[in-house]
N, C-alpha and C positions, 0 to 999 in steps of 0.2 A: 739608309733606310733598309729594313729587313722585310721581306715578303714571304707569304706562304702561298703555294701553288697546290690546287686540287683539280684533278682532270680525270675524264674517262674518254675512251674512244668507242665508237660503234661502227658497224654492227657487232653485238656480242656473239660469242660462240662458247657455250657452256662446256663443250667437249675438249677443245684445246684452244690456246690463245692464238687469235688471228694474227697475221703478219703486222697489221698496223698497230696492234697492241705491243707486240714485241719490238717494233721500231721505236715507238714512244718510250718503251722501258729502257732501251739502249741509250737513247738521248739523255734521259733523266739520270741514269746511273753513271754516264760518262761526264756529266756536267759537274761543275765545281760548286755543288749544293750539299747541304747537310740535312739531317733528319729525313732521309729519303725513305718512303714506305710505299712499295708497289704491291698491288693485290688485284684479285679478279674483278672487283666491282668499283674500285677506285684507287687513285694514287695520290700521294702527297709529297711535298718536298719544301724545304725552306732554305733561304740564303739571302745574300745581298741582292739589292734591286738590279744591278747590271747583270748578275749571274742568272737570276731567275727570268729576267726579260730575254736574255740571249737564249736560255734554255726553251723558253715558250716558242720563240721564232722557230728554232730547229725542230721541236716537237711537232708543231703544226705542219710544217713542210714535210717532214719524214713520215708522219702518220697519214697525211693526205696522199702522198706519193705511194704509200704502201696499201691503200685501199679503204682508208677510213671514209665513212660517208657523213659522220657527225663526230665532232669533238666538243664535249662540254668542259668548260674551264672556269675556274674562279681564282682570282688573285686578291689576297688580303694583306694589308699592312699589318705586321705584327710588332708588338712593342710600341715604343713612342715613335711616331713618324718623323719627328724632328731630330731623332738620334740622341735624346736626352737621357735614355734609360732603356731597360729591357722590359719593363712592366707596361701592360696595356691600360 
């Protein structure tokens, strides 16, 4: 199964990226994921279910330990959830 992850961490700081956002970015960039896109107002990544779920666990732990007070997260199945093709 292939998953797409979208997340943001708070509180926001428009002047510079807070440590919790940098921690989340490091986790996602180091994970075995593809189509990673990190930005100031949202982040996305895709990959296999095991890789995404492992990254989500690390992202939550790292961000919270680094001062996040809220993490908004959405995980969607992309493509055929039974693995029979790449089209939704």
